[in-house]
N, C-alpha and C positions, 0 to 999 in steps of 0.2 A: 682269660684274665683281662684282655683288652676291653671287651664290651662291658664287663662288670666294673672295671676301674673307671672307664670313660663315662659310663652312664651314671654312676653313683657319686664319684668323688672328684672327677676332673672335668674342667670345661674343655671345649674342643681345642682351644689355642694351646693349652697345656698338654693335652693328649698328643697334638701334632709335634710338639717339641721333644717328646720322649717316645715317639711312635715306635722306634726300633725295639725298645725294651717291652713295650706293651704287646707288640706283635710276636716277639720271640723271647719270652721270659726264660731265664735259665732254669734248669730243673731244680736246683737248690739255691737258696739265697735270694728268693724273689723280692722280698722286702728290701734287703740291702741294695740290690740292683736298682730297684725303683727309686729308692732314696738317693742313691748316687747320681742317677740320671736327672732327678729333679734338682739336686744341688748344682750339678754342672750346668743345667739349663738356666738357672736363675741367680746363682751366686755371682757377685761382682768379682772381677779378676783382681789379683793383688795390685796391679798397676792402678786400677780404678779406686781401690781402697786407699792406696798411697796418695792419689790425687785428692781424694776427699780429705785425707789427713792434712795435706798441704794447704787446702782451701778452708780449713776450719776458721771460724770467725768469732773467737771469744767464747765465753761461757754460755751465752744464750740463757735459757731458763734452767740450766743444770747447776748442780753443786760442783765445785772443783774436783771432788773425788769421783763424781759421775763422769765428768769430762775426761779425766785420766783413764777411767775404765773403758770408756768409749774409744779413746785413742789407742789404748792397748789392744782392744778387740780388732781394730783396723789393721794393725801391723805387729806381727810376732817376730819378724826378721828385719832388723835395722838395715841390712844390706839392700833390701828392695827399696827402702825409702831413699837411700843414697842414690840408687839408680834413678828413681823418679826425680830427685832433685837435679841430677845431671841432665836427664832428658828434658826437663822443664826449661832449661837454659838454651836449648837448641831451637832453631826456627821450626815452625809447624810442618813444613814440607819435609824437612830432614827427619823429624820425629815419625812422620807417617811411613817413610821408607824403613827406618830402623825398627818399626813395630813388626816388620816381617821376620825379624830374627830375635824372638823373645828369650831364647836360651843363650844368646851370646854374652860373654863377659864384658865388663865395662871397657877394658882396654880395646877389645875388638870393636865394640860400638864406637868408641872414640876415633879409631883409625878409619872405620867405614864412614863416619860422619865427616872426617877430614876429606876423604875422597869425594863425597857428595858435594861438599862445599867448594872444593877445587873445581869440579865440573861446572857447578853453578857460576862460579866466578869467571871462568873462561867463557861460558855462554853469555854472560852479561857483557863482557868485553867485546864480543863479536857482534852484538846487536848493532845493525847499521843505524847511523843517526839520520833522522829525517831532515831533509833539506827544506827549509822554509822559504816560501817565495819572498823575494825582496820587495819591500814597499817602494813605490815610486812617488 
């Protein structure tokens, strides 16, 4: 299956992304397995979709009904959007750390962010001030 798929339908970059499925296809459900691997390799995460939703900039060349349809396609679960709104309010370095726990609930993320911010605040307080030479 790997050679046939890679040679006829997939470019080498795509084939590398789904190499495991191409090399070891399941005995049944090959199409579904390949489809799932491709979707996982290329589909935007819900967080990325939520960010796109937050960054929309007006109608553009769409009708209002088309914009609404596009917005709905980006998010089927309002809870993830609320999460994205919360994360958007945090400093980038805190967001990067919290990204390591994508399954944590918002209360846990908030407490973790509190801890990160406390550590950063203490670290900033301990930075020695540079003594400038006095002018004569």
